[in-house]
C-alpha positions as CSV (number, residue, x, y, z in Angstrom):
1,X,0.5,-0.3,-0.2
2,X,1.2,3.5,-0.9
3,X,2.5,6.3,2.5
4,X,-0.2,8.9,0.7
5,X,-2.9,5.8,1.5
6,X,-1.9,5.5,4.8
7,X,-1.7,8.7,6.2
8,X,-4.9,9.5,4.5
9,X,-6.2,6.6,6.7
10,X,-4.6,8.0,9.5
11,X,-5.8,11.4,9.4
12,X,-9.4,9.6,8.3
13,X,-9.5,8.3,12.1
14,X,-7.9,12.0,13.6
15,X,-11.1,13.5,11.8
16,X,-13.6,11.0,12.9
17,X,-12.3,11.1,16.2
18,X,-12.4,14.6,16.5
19,X,-16.1,15.1,15.3
20,X,-17.3,12.4,18.1
21,X,-14.8,14.5,21.0
22,X,-17.0,18.2,19.5
23,X,-20.8,16.3,19.3
24,X,-20.5,14.2,22.2
25,X,-18.1,15.5,25.1
26,X,-17.0,19.0,24.6
27,X,-19.4,20.5,26.7
28,X,-21.9,17.9,26.6
29,X,-23.7,17.6,30.6
30,X,-24.4,14.0,30.0
31,X,-21.4,11.2,30.2
32,X,-21.0,7.1,30.9
33,X,-21.4,4.9,29.2
34,X,-24.1,5.4,27.3
35,X,-22.1,8.7,25.7
36,X,-19.1,6.0,24.9
37,X,-21.1,3.8,23.1
38,X,-23.0,6.4,21.0
39,X,-19.7,7.9,20.7
40,X,-18.4,4.6,19.4
41,X,-20.8,3.8,16.4
42,X,-20.6,7.3,15.8
43,X,-17.0,7.4,14.5
44,X,-17.0,3.9,13.3
45,X,-19.5,5.7,11.0
46,X,-17.9,8.7,10.2
47,X,-14.7,6.9,9.9
48,X,-16.0,3.6,7.6
49,X,-17.4,6.7,5.4
50,X,-14.6,8.5,5.0
51,X,-12.8,4.7,4.2
52,X,-15.0,4.6,1.5
53,X,-14.1,7.7,0.1
54,X,-10.1,6.7,-0.4
55,X,-11.3,3.5,-0.9
56,X,-7.3,2.0,-0.2
57,X,-6.1,-0.6,-2.4
58,X,-2.5,-2.0,-3.0
59,X,-0.4,-4.8,-5.7
60,X,-0.4,-8.3,-5.0
61,X,1.5,-9.7,-7.4
62,X,1.9,-13.6,-8.7
63,X,4.4,-15.8,-9.8
64,X,3.9,-18.6,-12.5
65,X,6.6,-21.2,-14.4
66,X,6.2,-20.7,-18.3
67,X,7.3,-24.0,-20.0
68,X,8.7,-24.0,-23.4
69,X,6.7,-26.1,-26.0
70,X,8.0,-29.3,-27.6
71,X,6.4,-30.2,-30.4
72,X,6.9,-33.8,-31.7
73,X,6.0,-33.9,-35.1
74,X,5.3,-37.9,-36.6
75,X,5.3,-38.4,-40.1
76,X,2.3,-41.1,-40.6
77,X,2.6,-42.0,-44.2
78,X,2.5,-45.9,-46.1
79,X,6.1,-45.1,-46.9
80,X,7.4,-45.5,-43.5
81,X,5.4,-48.6,-42.1
82,X,8.5,-50.6,-42.1
83,X,10.0,-48.4,-39.7
84,X,6.9,-48.6,-37.5
85,X,9.1,-50.3,-34.3
86,X,11.3,-47.2,-34.7
87,X,9.2,-44.7,-35.0
88,X,7.5,-45.8,-31.7
89,X,10.1,-46.6,-30.0
90,X,11.7,-42.6,-30.3
91,X,8.6,-41.4,-29.3
92,X,8.2,-43.7,-26.2
93,X,11.1,-42.3,-24.9
94,X,10.2,-39.0,-25.6
95,X,7.1,-39.9,-23.6
96,X,8.9,-41.3,-20.9
97,X,11.7,-38.6,-20.2
98,X,11.1,-36.8,-17.0
99,X,14.1,-33.9,-18.0
100,X,11.5,-33.2,-21.0
101,X,8.7,-33.4,-19.5
102,X,10.1,-31.4,-15.9
103,X,11.8,-28.2,-19.0
104,X,8.7,-28.5,-21.7
105,X,4.9,-28.9,-22.6
106,X,5.6,-31.9,-24.5
107,X,2.4,-31.9,-27.6
108,X,2.4,-34.5,-30.1
109,X,1.1,-34.4,-33.7
110,X,0.8,-37.3,-36.6
111,X,0.9,-36.0,-40.6
112,X,-0.3,-37.0,-44.0
113,X,-2.0,-34.9,-46.0
114,X,-3.3,-32.9,-43.0
115,X,-2.2,-32.5,-39.5
116,X,-3.5,-33.8,-36.6
117,X,-3.0,-34.5,-32.9
118,X,-1.7,-37.6,-32.2
119,X,-3.3,-40.9,-30.8
120,X,-2.4,-43.4,-32.6
121,X,0.2,-44.0,-35.5
122,X,-1.3,-46.6,-38.1
123,X,1.2,-45.8,-41.5
124,X,-1.5,-45.8,-43.7
125,X,-1.9,-42.6,-45.2
126,X,-1.2,-41.8,-49.6
127,X,0.4,-38.9,-49.2
128,X,2.5,-36.5,-46.6
129,X,2.5,-32.6,-46.6
130,X,5.1,-31.8,-44.7
131,X,5.3,-27.5,-45.1
132,X,1.5,-27.9,-44.4
133,X,2.5,-29.1,-41.1
134,X,5.1,-27.5,-40.1
135,X,3.4,-24.1,-41.6
136,X,0.5,-24.8,-39.1
137,X,2.3,-25.3,-36.2
138,X,3.7,-22.1,-36.9
139,X,0.5,-20.4,-36.4
140,X,-0.5,-22.3,-33.5
141,X,2.5,-21.3,-31.2
142,X,3.0,-17.9,-32.5
143,X,4.7,-15.9,-29.7
144,X,5.8,-18.8,-27.5
145,X,8.8,-20.4,-27.1
146,X,8.6,-23.5,-29.4
147,X,11.0,-26.4,-31.0
148,X,10.3,-29.0,-33.2
149,X,10.8,-32.0,-33.7
150,X,9.8,-33.4,-36.8
151,X,10.1,-37.6,-36.9
152,X,10.4,-38.2,-41.1
153,X,11.8,-39.7,-44.0
154,X,12.2,-36.9,-45.2
155,X,10.1,-37.5,-48.7
156,X,7.1,-35.2,-49.1
157,X,4.5,-36.1,-52.4
158,X,2.3,-32.7,-52.3
159,X,2.5,-29.3,-51.1
160,X,5.4,-26.8,-51.7
161,X,9.3,-27.9,-50.9
162,X,9.3,-27.7,-47.4
163,X,12.9,-27.0,-47.2
164,X,12.2,-23.0,-49.0
165,X,8.5,-22.8,-48.0
166,X,8.0,-19.8,-46.0
167,X,6.7,-20.3,-42.6
168,X,6.8,-17.2,-41.3
169,X,10.0,-17.3,-38.9
170,X,8.2,-20.4,-37.4
171,X,10.3,-22.5,-34.6
172,X,13.1,-24.3,-35.0
173,X,12.4,-27.7,-36.0
174,X,15.3,-30.8,-35.4
175,X,14.7,-33.6,-37.7
176,X,14.9,-37.1,-37.1
177,X,15.7,-38.6,-40.1
178,X,14.4,-42.7,-40.3
179,X,14.4,-45.6,-43.4
180,X,17.3,-46.1,-45.7
181,X,19.7,-44.1,-46.2
182,X,21.5,-46.0,-48.5
183,X,21.3,-44.6,-52.5
184,X,20.2,-47.9,-54.4
185,X,20.2,-47.6,-58.4
186,X,16.5,-46.6,-59.1
187,X,14.6,-46.1,-62.1
188,X,10.8,-44.0,-62.0
189,X,8.5,-43.6,-64.2
190,X,7.2,-39.8,-64.1
191,X,3.7,-38.8,-63.9
192,X,1.7,-39.4,-67.6
193,X,0.2,-36.1,-69.2
194,X,-2.5,-37.2,-71.7
195,X,-5.9,-35.9,-72.8
196,X,-8.8,-36.6,-71.0
197,X,-10.7,-37.2,-74.0
198,X,-9.7,-38.0,-77.4
199,X,-12.1,-37.8,-80.9
200,X,-12.3,-41.3,-83.0
201,X,-10.1,-41.9,-85.9
202,X,-7.9,-38.8,-84.6
203,X,-4.6,-39.1,-82.8
204,X,-3.8,-38.4,-79.2
205,X,-0.4,-37.3,-77.1
206,X,1.3,-39.6,-74.1
207,X,3.5,-37.7,-72.9
208,X,5.5,-38.9,-68.9
209,X,9.3,-39.0,-68.3
210,X,11.8,-41.1,-66.8
211,X,14.3,-40.5,-64.3
212,X,17.2,-42.1,-62.9
213,X,18.9,-43.3,-59.5
214,X,22.8,-44.3,-59.8
215,X,25.7,-43.9,-60.5
216,X,26.8,-46.5,-63.8
217,X,25.5,-45.8,-67.4
218,X,22.7,-47.8,-67.8
219,X,20.5,-48.7,-71.0
220,X,16.3,-50.0,-70.0
221,X,13.5,-50.2,-73.0
222,X,9.9,-48.2,-72.1
223,X,7.2,-49.5,-73.4
224,X,3.3,-48.1,-73.8
225,X,0.5,-50.0,-73.7
226,X,-3.5,-49.8,-74.4
227,X,-5.7,-52.0,-73.1
228,X,-2.8,-54.4,-73.1
229,X,-1.5,-54.4,-76.1
230,X,2.2,-52.3,-77.0
231,X,1.8,-50.2,-79.0
232,X,4.7,-48.5,-78.1
233,X,9.1,-49.1,-77.7
234,X,12.3,-46.9,-76.8
235,X,15.5,-47.8,-76.3
236,X,16.7,-44.9,-74.0
237,X,20.2,-44.4,-71.9
238,X,20.7,-42.6,-69.0
239,X,23.7,-42.2,-66.4
240,X,24.8,-40.3,-63.7
241,X,24.7,-36.8,-65.4
242,X,22.4,-37.5,-68.1
243,X,19.3,-38.6,-65.9
244,X,15.8,-37.5,-67.7
245,X,14.5,-38.8,-70.5
246,X,11.4,-37.3,-71.3
247,X,8.6,-39.8,-73.6
248,X,6.5,-38.7,-76.2
249,X,4.4,-40.3,-78.5
250,X,1.2,-40.2,-80.0
251,X,-1.6,-43.2,-80.5
252,X,-4.0,-43.9,-83.0
253,X,-7.8,-43.5,-81.2
254,X,-9.2,-46.2,-83.5
255,X,-12.3,-47.8,-81.3
256,X,-14.7,-45.9,-78.8
257,X,-14.5,-46.9,-75.0
258,X,-12.9,-46.4,-72.7
259,X,-8.4,-47.2,-72.9
260,X,-6.3,-47.8,-70.6
261,X,-2.9,-46.4,-70.9
262,X,0.7,-48.0,-69.3
263,X,4.0,-46.7,-69.4
264,X,6.9,-48.8,-68.7
265,X,10.3,-49.4,-68.1
266,X,12.4,-52.6,-67.7
267,X,14.2,-52.8,-64.6
268,X,17.4,-53.0,-63.3
269,X,19.1,-56.2,-62.6
270,X,19.4,-54.3,-58.9
271,X,16.9,-53.0,-58.4
272,X,15.6,-53.1,-55.3
273,X,12.0,-50.8,-55.5
274,X,9.9,-52.2,-59.2
275,X,6.6,-50.2,-57.7
276,X,8.1,-47.1,-58.9
277,X,8.6,-48.5,-63.0
278,X,5.1,-48.4,-63.8
279,X,2.7,-45.9,-63.6
280,X,-1.4,-46.0,-65.6
281,X,-3.2,-43.3,-67.0
282,X,-7.0,-43.7,-69.1
283,X,-8.2,-41.7,-72.2
284,X,-11.8,-42.0,-73.5
285,X,-12.0,-42.1,-77.1
286,X,-15.3,-40.9,-78.2
287,X,-17.4,-40.3,-82.2
288,X,-17.9,-36.9,-81.8
289,X,-18.6,-36.2,-85.9
290,X,-19.6,-32.9,-86.9
291,X,-21.4,-32.7,-90.5
292,X,-21.0,-29.6,-91.9
293,X,-23.9,-27.9,-94.4
294,X,-22.5,-25.8,-96.9
295,X,-25.6,-23.8,-98.5
296,X,-25.1,-22.6,-102.6
297,X,-26.7,-21.6,-104.8
298,X,-23.8,-20.6,-107.6
299,X,-20.2,-22.5,-107.5
300,X,-17.3,-20.9,-106.7
301,X,-13.4,-22.1,-105.9
302,X,-14.1,-21.2,-102.1
303,X,-16.5,-24.2,-101.5
304,X,-13.5,-26.8,-102.4
305,X,-11.2,-25.0,-100.5
306,X,-13.7,-24.8,-97.3
307,X,-14.5,-28.6,-98.2
308,X,-11.0,-29.6,-98.5
309,X,-10.4,-26.9,-95.0
310,X,-12.5,-29.1,-92.8
311,X,-12.3,-32.4,-93.9
312,X,-8.9,-32.3,-92.9
313,X,-10.1,-33.2,-90.0
314,X,-11.9,-37.1,-90.5
315,X,-14.0,-36.0,-87.2
316,X,-16.0,-33.4,-89.5
317,X,-17.6,-34.1,-92.9
318,X,-19.3,-31.5,-95.3
319,X,-22.4,-31.4,-97.5
320,X,-22.7,-29.0,-100.6
321,X,-26.4,-28.5,-101.0
322,X,-28.0,-26.1,-102.8
323,X,-30.6,-23.6,-101.2
324,X,-33.7,-25.9,-101.7
325,X,-32.5,-29.1,-100.2
326,X,-34.9,-30.9,-98.5
327,X,-35.4,-29.9,-94.6
328,X,-34.7,-34.1,-94.1
329,X,-31.3,-32.9,-95.6
330,X,-31.3,-30.5,-93.5
331,X,-32.2,-31.8,-90.1
332,X,-28.5,-34.3,-90.4
333,X,-26.2,-31.0,-90.5
334,X,-24.6,-29.5,-87.1
335,X,-23.1,-26.4,-88.4
336,X,-24.1,-24.1,-91.9
337,X,-22.0,-22.4,-93.5
338,X,-24.0,-19.8,-95.8
339,X,-21.9,-18.7,-99.1
340,X,-23.5,-15.7,-100.6
341,X,-27.0,-15.8,-99.8
342,X,-30.1,-14.8,-101.7
343,X,-33.2,-14.6,-101.7
344,X,-34.0,-18.8,-102.5
345,X,-32.3,-19.0,-98.8
346,X,-35.7,-17.8,-97.3
347,X,-36.3,-21.4,-96.6
348,X,-32.3,-22.8,-95.2
349,X,-32.8,-19.6,-92.8
350,X,-36.4,-20.6,-91.1
351,X,-34.8,-23.6,-91.0
352,X,-31.8,-22.7,-88.6
353,X,-33.8,-20.5,-86.8
354,X,-36.1,-23.5,-85.7
355,X,-33.4,-26.0,-85.6
356,X,-31.4,-23.0,-82.8
357,X,-27.9,-24.1,-85.1
358,X,-24.9,-22.4,-85.5
359,X,-24.1,-20.8,-88.8
360,X,-21.7,-18.5,-90.8
361,X,-22.5,-15.8,-93.1
362,X,-20.3,-15.5,-95.9
363,X,-21.1,-13.0,-97.9
364,X,-19.7,-11.7,-101.3
365,X,-19.9,-10.0,-104.9
366,X,-23.2,-12.5,-105.6
367,X,-24.9,-11.6,-102.3
368,X,-28.4,-9.9,-102.0
369,X,-27.7,-7.5,-99.5
370,X,-31.3,-6.5,-98.9
371,X,-32.4,-10.2,-98.2
372,X,-30.1,-10.6,-96.2
373,X,-30.5,-7.4,-94.2
374,X,-34.1,-8.6,-93.7
375,X,-34.4,-12.5,-93.1
376,X,-31.6,-11.7,-89.9
377,X,-31.3,-8.7,-86.9
378,X,-27.9,-9.3,-85.9
379,X,-26.0,-6.7,-88.2
380,X,-26.9,-4.6,-91.5
381,X,-24.8,-3.8,-95.1
382,X,-25.5,-1.6,-97.4
383,X,-26.0,-2.4,-100.4
384,X,-24.7,-0.2,-104.5
385,X,-21.1,0.2,-103.9
386,X,-18.9,-0.9,-106.3
387,X,-16.8,-4.0,-105.9
388,X,-13.0,-3.7,-103.5
389,X,-10.1,-5.4,-102.3
390,X,-10.4,-6.6,-98.5
391,X,-7.1,-6.8,-96.9
392,X,-7.5,-8.7,-93.2
393,X,-4.9,-8.0,-90.1
394,X,-5.0,-10.9,-87.6
395,X,-7.0,-9.4,-84.3
396,X,-3.8,-10.4,-81.2
397,X,-6.7,-9.9,-78.5
398,X,-9.3,-12.9,-79.6
399,X,-10.0,-14.8,-76.9
400,X,-12.3,-17.2,-77.8
401,X,-9.9,-19.7,-79.1
402,X,-5.7,-19.3,-79.4
403,X,-4.9,-18.1,-83.2
404,X,-1.8,-16.8,-82.2
405,X,0.0,-19.9,-84.7
406,X,-2.0,-18.2,-87.4
407,X,-0.1,-16.5,-90.6
408,X,-1.2,-14.8,-93.0
409,X,2.0,-13.3,-94.3
410,X,1.4,-12.4,-97.9
411,X,-2.5,-13.5,-98.0
412,X,-4.3,-11.8,-101.0
413,X,-7.3,-10.0,-100.5
414,X,-10.4,-10.4,-100.8
415,X,-13.1,-9.1,-103.2
416,X,-16.6,-7.6,-101.2
417,X,-18.8,-5.7,-102.4
418,X,-20.2,-4.2,-99.3
419,X,-21.1,-1.0,-98.1
420,X,-20.7,0.3,-94.8
421,X,-22.1,-2.6,-92.1
422,X,-24.3,-1.5,-88.6
423,X,-24.0,-4.0,-86.5
424,X,-26.4,-4.5,-83.8
425,X,-24.8,-6.2,-81.3
426,X,-20.3,-5.7,-80.1
427,X,-19.2,-9.3,-81.8
428,X,-15.3,-9.9,-81.7
429,X,-13.5,-9.5,-84.6
430,X,-11.0,-12.6,-85.7
431,X,-9.6,-10.3,-88.7
432,X,-9.8,-6.8,-88.5
433,X,-10.2,-5.4,-92.6
434,X,-7.7,-3.3,-93.7
435,X,-9.3,-0.8,-97.2
436,X,-5.9,1.1,-99.1
437,X,-3.7,0.9,-96.0
438,X,-6.6,1.5,-93.5
439,X,-7.6,-0.4,-90.9
440,X,-11.7,0.0,-90.4
441,X,-13.9,-0.1,-87.8
442,X,-15.1,-3.1,-89.4
443,X,-14.7,-6.6,-89.0
444,X,-14.0,-8.3,-92.0
445,X,-14.2,-11.7,-89.8
446,X,-16.4,-12.4,-86.9
447,X,-18.1,-14.0,-83.8
448,X,-20.6,-14.3,-81.4
449,X,-23.6,-15.4,-79.7
450,X,-27.0,-14.5,-79.3
451,X,-30.5,-16.7,-78.1
452,X,-28.0,-20.0,-77.6
453,X,-27.0,-19.7,-80.5
454,X,-22.9,-19.5,-82.1
455,X,-23.0,-16.9,-85.5
456,X,-20.2,-15.9,-87.8
457,X,-20.0,-13.7,-90.4
458,X,-16.8,-13.3,-93.1
459,X,-17.2,-10.1,-95.4
460,X,-15.4,-10.8,-98.6
461,X,-14.8,-14.2,-101.6
462,X,-11.8,-16.0,-102.6
463,X,-10.8,-17.2,-99.4
464,X,-9.3,-20.3,-101.7
465,X,-6.5,-18.0,-103.2
466,X,-5.4,-18.1,-98.7
467,X,-4.9,-21.7,-99.0
468,X,-3.1,-21.5,-101.9
469,X,-0.6,-19.2,-100.5
470,X,0.3,-20.6,-97.8
471,X,0.8,-24.2,-99.1
472,X,3.2,-21.3,-101.7
473,X,4.5,-20.2,-98.1
474,X,4.9,-23.1,-96.3
475,X,4.7,-26.0,-98.7
476,X,1.3,-27.7,-97.0
477,X,-2.4,-26.6,-96.2
478,X,-1.7,-26.9,-92.5
479,X,-1.8,-24.1,-90.9
480,X,-4.9,-22.5,-93.3
481,X,-6.1,-25.7,-92.9
482,X,-6.2,-25.6,-88.8
483,X,-7.2,-22.3,-88.7
484,X,-11.2,-23.0,-90.6
485,X,-10.5,-26.1,-88.5
486,X,-11.0,-23.8,-84.8
487,X,-13.5,-21.7,-86.5
488,X,-15.5,-25.2,-86.7
489,X,-14.9,-26.3,-84.1
490,X,-16.0,-23.0,-82.2
491,X,-19.4,-23.3,-84.2
492,X,-19.6,-26.9,-83.8
493,X,-19.6,-26.7,-80.0
494,X,-22.9,-26.7,-77.8
495,X,-23.4,-25.1,-74.8
496,X,-26.1,-26.1,-73.2
497,X,-27.3,-25.6,-69.7
498,X,-28.1,-29.0,-68.1
499,X,-29.8,-29.0,-64.7
500,X,-27.3,-31.5,-64.1
501,X,-23.9,-32.3,-64.3
502,X,-21.3,-34.7,-62.8
503,X,-17.4,-33.9,-63.3
504,X,-15.2,-37.0,-62.3
505,X,-12.0,-38.9,-63.8
506,X,-11.7,-40.9,-65.8
507,X,-8.8,-42.4,-63.8
508,X,-7.4,-42.6,-60.4
509,X,-4.1,-42.5,-58.9
510,X,-4.9,-45.3,-56.0
511,X,-7.8,-44.0,-53.3
512,X,-7.0,-41.0,-51.8
513,X,-8.5,-38.3,-54.4
514,X,-11.6,-40.1,-55.5
515,X,-14.2,-38.1,-55.9
516,X,-17.2,-37.1,-58.0
517,X,-19.3,-34.2,-57.6
518,X,-22.2,-32.9,-58.8
519,X,-24.7,-30.1,-59.5
520,X,-28.1,-30.1,-59.8
521,X,-30.9,-26.9,-61.4
522,X,-33.8,-25.6,-60.6
523,X,-36.7,-25.1,-63.1
524,X,-34.9,-21.2,-63.4
525,X,-31.3,-22.3,-63.3
526,X,-31.0,-21.6,-59.5
527,X,-28.5,-24.1,-57.3
528,X,-31.4,-26.6,-55.5
529,X,-30.0,-27.3,-52.0
530,X,-33.1,-29.6,-51.6
531,X,-32.3,-31.4,-53.3
532,X,-31.3,-35.2,-52.8
533,X,-28.8,-37.0,-55.1
534,X,-27.7,-40.6,-54.6
535,X,-25.3,-42.8,-56.4
536,X,-25.1,-45.9,-57.4
537,X,-21.4,-47.5,-58.7
538,X,-21.0,-51.1,-59.5
539,X,-17.5,-52.8,-59.9
540,X,-17.2,-54.6,-63.6
541,X,-15.0,-57.2,-62.4
542,X,-17.3,-58.8,-58.8
543,X,-20.8,-56.7,-60.0
544,X,-20.7,-55.9,-56.9
545,X,-23.7,-52.5,-56.5
546,X,-22.7,-49.8,-53.8
547,X,-25.5,-47.3,-53.2
548,X,-25.1,-44.0,-51.5
549,X,-25.9,-40.4,-51.1
550,X,-24.3,-37.3,-51.8
551,X,-23.0,-35.1,-49.6
552,X,-24.2,-31.2,-49.7
553,X,-21.3,-29.2,-49.6
554,X,-20.7,-26.0,-50.0
555,X,-22.1,-24.7,-54.1
556,X,-22.2,-28.7,-54.6
557,X,-22.6,-32.2,-53.8
558,X,-19.7,-34.3,-53.5
559,X,-20.1,-38.8,-53.5
560,X,-16.3,-39.7,-51.6
561,X,-15.0,-42.8,-53.0
562,X,-12.2,-43.5,-51.8
563,X,-13.3,-46.3,-49.4
564,X,-13.2,-48.4,-52.7
565,X,-11.1,-50.8,-54.4
566,X,-8.3,-50.4,-57.0
567,X,-11.0,-51.6,-59.8
568,X,-13.2,-50.5,-63.1
569,X,-16.3,-49.4,-62.3
570,X,-19.6,-48.1,-63.8
571,X,-21.7,-45.5,-62.2
572,X,-24.9,-43.8,-62.5
573,X,-25.9,-40.0,-60.1
574,X,-29.4,-39.5,-60.2
575,X,-32.0,-36.7,-58.3
576,X,-34.8,-38.5,-56.3
577,X,-38.3,-38.0,-58.0
578,X,-37.4,-35.9,-60.4
579,X,-36.5,-37.8,-64.4
580,X,-32.2,-36.5,-64.2
581,X,-29.8,-39.0,-64.2
582,X,-25.8,-39.2,-66.0
583,X,-23.7,-41.5,-66.1
584,X,-20.4,-42.4,-66.5
585,X,-17.4,-44.8,-65.7
586,X,-13.6,-44.8,-63.8
587,X,-11.1,-46.3,-62.8
588,X,-9.2,-46.5,-59.9
589,X,-5.7,-48.2,-60.4
590,X,-3.6,-50.0,-57.2
591,X,-1.0,-47.2,-57.0
592,X,0.8,-45.5,-53.8
593,X,2.9,-42.6,-54.3
594,X,3.9,-43.1,-51.0
595,X,5.6,-46.5,-52.0
596,X,7.8,-44.6,-54.8
597,X,11.1,-43.7,-53.1
598,X,13.3,-45.9,-52.2
599,X,14.8,-44.1,-49.7
600,X,14.9,-41.6,-47.3
601,X,16.4,-38.2,-48.0
602,X,18.6,-37.2,-44.5
603,X,19.9,-34.7,-47.0
604,X,16.7,-31.9,-47.2
605,X,15.7,-32.9,-43.8
606,X,19.4,-31.7,-42.1
607,X,19.2,-28.6,-44.3
608,X,15.2,-28.1,-43.7
609,X,17.2,-28.0,-39.7
610,X,20.7,-26.4,-40.6
611,X,18.5,-23.3,-42.4
612,X,15.8,-23.3,-38.8
613,X,18.2,-23.0,-36.8
614,X,18.0,-26.8,-35.9
615,X,20.0,-29.8,-36.1
616,X,19.7,-33.2,-37.7
617,X,20.0,-36.2,-36.1
618,X,19.1,-40.0,-36.8
619,X,17.5,-42.9,-34.3
620,X,20.5,-43.9,-33.4
621,X,21.8,-40.2,-32.0
622,X,18.5,-40.1,-30.4
623,X,19.8,-39.7,-26.9
624,X,22.0,-36.4,-28.2
625,X,19.4,-35.3,-29.1
626,X,17.0,-34.9,-26.3
627,X,20.6,-34.4,-24.0
628,X,20.6,-31.2,-25.7
629,X,17.7,-30.5,-25.1
630,X,18.3,-30.4,-21.5
631,X,21.8,-28.8,-21.4
632,X,20.4,-26.1,-24.2
633,X,19.9,-22.6,-22.4
634,X,17.8,-21.0,-25.3
635,X,14.4,-23.9,-23.5
636,X,14.9,-22.6,-20.4
637,X,11.5,-22.6,-18.4
638,X,10.4,-18.6,-17.4
639,X,9.1,-17.2,-14.3
640,X,6.5,-14.2,-15.0
641,X,5.1,-12.2,-12.1
642,X,1.3,-10.8,-12.6
643,X,0.6,-7.6,-11.2
644,X,-2.8,-7.0,-9.8
645,X,-4.5,-3.7,-8.3
646,X,-6.5,-5.1,-5.4
647,X,-8.8,-2.9,-3.1
648,X,-8.0,-3.4,0.3
649,X,-12.1,-3.5,1.7
650,X,-15.5,-4.5,0.0
651,X,-17.5,-1.3,-0.4
652,X,-20.5,-3.5,0.4
653,X,-19.7,-4.8,3.6
654,X,-18.1,-1.5,4.9
655,X,-21.4,-0.1,3.5
656,X,-23.6,-2.4,5.5
657,X,-21.4,-1.5,8.2
658,X,-21.9,2.0,8.2
659,X,-25.3,1.7,8.0
660,X,-25.7,-0.4,11.0
661,X,-23.2,1.9,12.7
662,X,-26.0,4.9,12.3
663,X,-28.9,3.4,12.3
664,X,-27.8,1.9,16.1
665,X,-26.6,4.9,17.1
666,X,-30.3,6.4,16.0
667,X,-32.3,4.0,18.1
668,X,-30.5,4.2,21.2
669,X,-30.9,7.9,21.6
670,X,-34.6,7.5,20.4
671,X,-35.0,4.5,22.6
672,X,-33.2,6.9,26.2
673,X,-34.8,9.9,24.9
674,X,-32.4,11.7,23.1
675,X,-33.5,13.2,20.2
């Protein structure tokens, strides 16, 4: 208590005594025991009031001992299954160390793809994310004195590189590398890159790489097979310095269906781990043939050039029809090219509008612009102008598809007698128009979408000259044909809005990432959270059927397939009490990325310790690690004092005493007739 407070209390007592003496003893006629009692009660009341006004306080300091935290982080992935006894012994020794428990607060965690509080070790996690676990610990023990013991083989399968990951100045990491540190000769197939889908009678790419770990010069053979049939074989040579080889090939899509692709390298005689010598993926071959109707009532070289370019892809067929063609023939057309339309095209335009088909209009000197302006409402072209030459300039900002590889060097001009064009929409120009050296605001070739239809407009005839010039430039027609093919591919794509949409992979490498997601919309195309989606999964080999509900997530439904065994499956997603369903098939391969490692990565573990101010050890050096913690002056318990300002008195009790003292004095005076 402060000196000023003590002096105030003494002064309060003196003032209270002075008031009592003045009231009961100065010039008092009656003295005796009653006067003493009344004066005592008056003193208590006045002194209590003064003390209540002073409100004396004192500071109370409490001391606590705060231990630093030692977080033990244990790798629970399947790559350490053979090291279960060693890891369990390390964890048990840390838990039973009385010196550590006296100095540290011990927290134990296990991790695979996610960080968990250590309950028991199963070594069944199919992925390892060391960097994520370290970052989470750094956030958890922010502003606390903490050290981390990481027990792992150092092999990470997902996430950032844990050696260089920014952990925001996290705690020091003391690593213990378990597993075989011997470097064996090993060949490894990397991930396979290919398309999810391929068109029938086309070629699809297959790309991967082979890595070699060892010190010799070796030769091996890489084979690629589709549904068990070898389609490619390549001999490769690798060495300690030249230890990576890219494998690239194209495979014919000669039959419809899901194709299982296996890339395999012949193992070395001294190889211990051959599980990483094989990698599998799949491609679904589909028949997406597009029928293109080239409608014209005149003969023109452009028709032949367009047909040749479009049919350079075997998935597209061109039928040259007259505008008087029967509707039965028009029904078979997917994309219409209307070449220089006139009044005879009335039936074709009406059919296209009714069917909502995609179309490309090509104008020229024989186009009836008056008819064209009245039969559609997307644009209006003035007529009565003389023929003139129009050059095309590539629009580098075009975004609907990639056209950066299209070369128009020395392409001759097109011919057109079209006047100014009034566009009632904002199309995206694929080619800009240039007349007499001036670039015009009007596009030469443009694409747009209206009323769920894709449309295009080309101003000018003579495109056959472009194909000839392309051959002069490069000796083939591939540049021009690919350009026209991309336009056809865009026009042939329908983007209808389905109420039920299902997303899945045709192949899952192991079950850890095996999920199917779906979205369902009501009639107003608003995501329906009240819908009940169910999935039925059939094992194609055992014919066993498994039905389960799909779980509602944040804006989608999900089916967890991680409980399935490797194999080939078909599935059907349906909406309860509705007529919507989607089917598909997928393969779960017997692949465990954790089993792809042949030895531990002690060098990266040591580098992690060096980067964070820790130390690296092996299981045989565990005693050295524990002794380091007990002798390290950086990790000492600290004593912290907490000061609390506490009131000396309880004002409620003091207030009651004051009231009782004044009340007792008043009743006694009243009883004795002194009032």
